[in-house]
C-alpha positions in Angstrom: 5.2 -23.1 -0.1 4.8 -19.4 0.7 6.9 -17.7 3.2 4.5 -16.6 6.5 5.7 -12.9 7.0 3.8 -12.7 10.4 0.5 -14.1 11.7 -2.6 -12.0 13.6 -5.7 -13.4 15.1 -7.5 -15.2 11.8 -4.9 -14.4 9.3 -1.8 -15.1 8.2 0.3 -12.9 5.9 2.5 -14.2 3.4 5.0 -13.4 0.9 3.2 -13.8 -3.0 5.6 -14.7 -5.3 5.4 -14.9 -9.2 3.5 -18.2 -9.2 0.8 -16.4 -7.1 -0.1 -13.9 -10.1 -3.2 -16.2 -11.0 -4.6 -15.9 -7.5 -3.6 -11.9 -7.4 -5.5 -11.6 -10.4 -8.6 -13.2 -9.2 -8.6 -11.2 -6.1 -8.3 -8.2 -8.1 -11.3 -9.1 -10.7 -13.6 -10.2 -7.6 -13.0 -6.4 -6.0 -12.7 -4.1 -9.0 -13.7 -1.0 -6.5 -10.3 0.6 -6.6 -9.7 0.3 -10.3 -13.0 1.8 -11.2 -12.1 4.7 -9.0 -8.6 5.4 -9.6 -7.8 4.1 -13.6 -11.3 4.5 -15.0 -12.0 0.7 -15.6 -11.9 -2.4 -13.7 -8.6 -4.6 -13.6 -7.2 -5.8 -16.9 -7.1 -9.4 -17.5 -3.0 -8.7 -16.9 -3.6 -6.3 -14.0 -1.9 -8.8 -11.4 1.5 -9.5 -13.7 1.4 -5.5 -14.4 1.2 -4.6 -10.5 4.0 -7.5 -9.7 6.3 -6.7 -12.2 6.4 -3.2 -12.4 9.4 -1.5 -12.2 10.0 1.7 -10.2 12.2 4.7 -11.6 15.7 3.8 -12.0 16.5 7.3 -9.9 14.3 6.0 -7.1 16.5 4.0 -4.4 14.9 0.9 -2.5 15.9 -2.0 -1.0 13.0 -4.6 -1.6 9.6 -4.8 -3.3 7.1 -7.2 -1.6 3.8 -8.3 -2.3 1.7 -9.8 0.5 -1.3 -11.9 0.5 -3.6 -12.0 4.1 -5.2 -15.5 4.0 -7.8 -16.1 6.4 -9.0 -19.5 8.2 -10.5 -20.8 5.1 -7.5 -20.3 3.1 -8.9 -17.5 1.2 -7.0 -14.4 0.2 -8.7 -11.7 2.0 -6.5 -8.6 1.1 -3.7 -7.8 -0.8 -0.8 -5.4 0.2 2.4 -4.1 -1.9 5.1 -2.4 0.3 8.6 -1.0 -0.6 11.3 -1.2 2.1 13.7 2.1 2.4 11.9 3.9 -0.7 14.0 7.3 -1.4 15.9 6.7 2.0 16.8 4.2 4.8 13.9 3.2 7.1 11.4 5.1 4.9 8.9 2.0 3.9 6.0 2.7 1.2 2.6 0.9 1.1 1.7 0.9 -2.8 -1.5 -0.8 -2.1 -3.6 -2.2 0.8 -6.6 -3.6 -0.4 -9.2 -5.8 1.5 -11.8 -7.8 -0.3 -15.2 -5.8 -1.0 -17.3 -8.0 1.2 -15.3 -7.6 4.6 -15.3 -3.4 4.5 -17.5 -2.4 7.4 -16.2 -5.4 9.7 -13.2 -3.7 11.4 -11.1 -6.2 9.0 -9.1 -3.7 7.2 -7.9 -1.9 10.6 -6.9 -5.4 12.1 -5.1 -6.5 9.2 -3.4 -2.9 8.7 -2.1 -2.7 12.4 -0.6 -6.5 12.2 1.1 -5.2 9.0 2.5 -1.9 10.5 3.7 -3.7 13.5 5.3 -5.9 11.1 6.7 -2.9 9.0 7.8 -1.2 12.2 9.6 -4.7 13.6 11.3 -5.0 10.3 12.9 -1.4 10.8 11.2 1.1 9.2 10.7 4.5 10.8 8.1 6.2 8.4 5.4 4.7 6.1 4.3 6.8 3.3 1.3 6.2 0.7 -0.4 8.2 -1.6 -4.5 8.0 -1.7 -6.6 9.9 -4.4 -8.3 13.2 -3.1 -11.7 12.7 -3.0 -11.6 8.9 -1.8 -13.0 10.0 1.1 -13.3 6.5 2.6 -9.5 6.2 1.9 -8.8 9.4 3.2 -10.6 8.6 6.5 -9.3 5.2 7.1 -5.6 6.6 6.9 -6.2 9.6 9.0 -8.0 7.5 11.4 -4.6 5.2 11.4 -2.3 8.4 12.0 -1.3 9.4 8.7 -0.8 13.3 7.9 -0.7 15.0 4.2 2.4 16.2 3.4 2.3 17.1 -0.1 0.2 17.0 -2.8 0.6 16.1 -6.4 -2.0 17.6 -9.1 -2.7 16.0 -12.5 -1.5 12.9 -11.2 -2.4 10.3 -14.1 -3.3 6.7 -13.4 -4.1 5.1 -16.5 -7.8 6.2 -17.9 -7.7 8.7 -14.8 -6.0 11.9 -13.6 -6.0 12.7 -10.1 -5.3 14.8 -7.1 -2.9 12.5 -4.9 -2.4 13.2 -1.3 1.0 11.9 -0.3 0.9 10.9 3.0 3.1 9.9 6.0 3.2 8.1 9.4 6.0 8.4 11.8 6.4 4.7 13.5 8.7 5.9 16.3 10.3 9.4 17.8 11.6 10.6 14.6 9.0 12.9 13.2 7.5 14.3 10.1 10.3 17.1 9.9 13.1 14.6 10.1 11.2 12.5 7.6 10.9 15.6 5.2 15.0 16.5 5.4 15.6 12.9 4.2 12.7 12.5 1.5 13.1 15.6 -0.6 10.2 14.6 -3.1 7.9 14.9 -0.4 8.6 18.4 0.7 5.6 20.6 -0.1 7.4 23.2 -1.7 9.5 20.6 -4.1 8.8 21.2 -7.7 
């Protein structure tokens, strides 16, 4: 039985474990849009395992990597998220992926689920959330900006499998500590840091 992390109206968020890789794989295959844009091809046959088992560079400190499935009332996975706690610095959480099923786009589901996820992240002790969004992915850029994220840095020539992008590193303070304090802790995201 998967651990329930939090619940929100109509959904429960569960911690996904290694035995859930086939469920994650089916979800990714049924919603290939992100991979077509980001990597230049649909999800591979081993995409879920690759996403689930990927290791961060040794020099990147963090506390925990958490895969989350959002389960709807009919027990179907509606969304998938991957978060990393205390990445680079204490109280900094990274949202590595947040994907809502294509059939739920335009219905307010993403906003609803993201708000619940952010509330849980904040309740878990985070003071900031960071993420990367592909420059030119207008739907995603608008979504994150509407949810209070601001760009702190751009990474040019960011390679994602068969595609190369400019990546916008974005940050959102979750309390009184602002972006300047964040940048004082996370040198990797300073605009002048090469």
